[in-house]
C-alpha positions, 0 to 999 in steps of 0.5 A: 719195216720198222726202220723204213717207218722210222726214216719216213717219220724223221723225214716228215719231221725234218720237212715240217721243220724246214717249212716252219722255220722258213718265212712266208714268201711275202715276208721278203716282199718286194725282192724284185721291181714292182710294176705300177700301171697307169691308165693315162699318158705320161706328163698328165696329173696321174702320171705326175703323182704316180712318179712322186709316189713311185720314188717314195716307195722305191726309197722305202722298200728297196726295190724299184717301182716302175711306172708303166703308162698304158693309156686308153679306154678311160684307164680301162686298158691299164685296169684290165692288165692289172686285174689279169696279172698274177696276184703277187704284189708285183703288178699294181694299179693306180686308182682314180675316179675313172675306175669308179665311173667306168663301172656304170659308164662302160656297158661291156667291160670284161671285169668288175672292178670292185669284185676283181681288185684288192684295195691297197692304199689311198694317196690323196684327194684332189679337185678338178679345175675348169680352165679355158683357152686364153682366146676364149672370151669368158673370164668368170663361170657365169660369163662362161655359162652365158656364152655357152647358152648363146652359142649352143653346140659351138663349144668343145671340151677336152677330156683325158678319156671317156669315163674319167673324172675330167669327162664326167665333171663336164657332163655334170656341169652340162646337166646342171647348167643346161650348157650344150657342149661337144666332148672331145676325148684324148688319151690323157690331158697332157695330149689335150693341152696343145689343142686347148692352148691353140683354141681348137678345143676351148676348155677342160675340167682337168685334174688340178696338178696339170691344170694348175701347171698350165694356168701358172704358166699362163697357157690357159685361164682358170675359171673355177674348181670343182670342189664344193668350196675353194681349194687350199692350193688355189684360194683365189680361184672360185668354186664353181658351186659359188655360181652353180649351187650343189656342183661338186666333183672331188677326186681321189688317187690310190693303189689297188692290186689284183684280187687274191694278193696276199694280205701281208703284201697289202699291209707292207704296201699300205704301211709304205704309202702311209710312211711316205705321206707322213714325210714332209718332203713327199707331202709338200710335193703332193700339195704343190701339185694341188692334192691333199694327202689322205692315208687310209687303211685298205678297208677304208680305201675299199669303202671309198671306191665302193661309195664313189662307184655308187655316186657316179652311177647316179651321175651317169644315169642322170646325164644319160651318157654311156660308152659301148 
């Protein structure tokens, strides 16, 4: 009996030693490819920035970060898929203003974004830009407002989906200027631009990366940015607030993970993002796409998303818009 007890004790000590000596599973993270879900179509502003950062993270963490475009429902298809994934750090979500807006805009979401996600890292801040078809007669924001009021209900604006900052920037503009415009949602701004260029739809308040690319290429005309002051990347483009005092819609890009993702994994990812943003080459590419790198701790990024959620709830209620 004594021998059995002694062997049992030795066995327990041996097993305890194994567990104590073994590093936690997250210490090896990542040991396989990471899937990064994007709520919009390829070629749009979110996709452009995601692919820049995915390469930077792959370089720093030694595993491939695979960008997966799951467009639809204003980014909620991707959000739902990420939230329902295993909380192990191998499925991440690209976070943008649509995630803050959807909480109050969509009445039947099967998840609560703030409750069901873990904030990981902030990537950058950016503005939207109002661009119009070259066939559209207005050359300034004031001319645009005048034309809109003279032609109520005859102007259509595109968006990258219901509940995106592209959509809500236009809704805010409508409320503040009393312009009557018709919303035409797409599954991403890249898909919308052919119709804007051909003047089937007259305008879009798009995220700066893709709007800037299209305006630089001469495909559309830039009228104004949605930041409260002129944006560094496009200093010659007026702020809409210069014509419409108080108008502001500044966005953010970042990363979240499913709730319950280990803190060690979050720290590894946050450090990798911060290191990437300190890299002059990565920062330059983000700046070229109209953004301003904005590294944050996970807690700071979580507060930003919560604050944006509260802000856009007021806009949604004021504008009187909703999606079932």
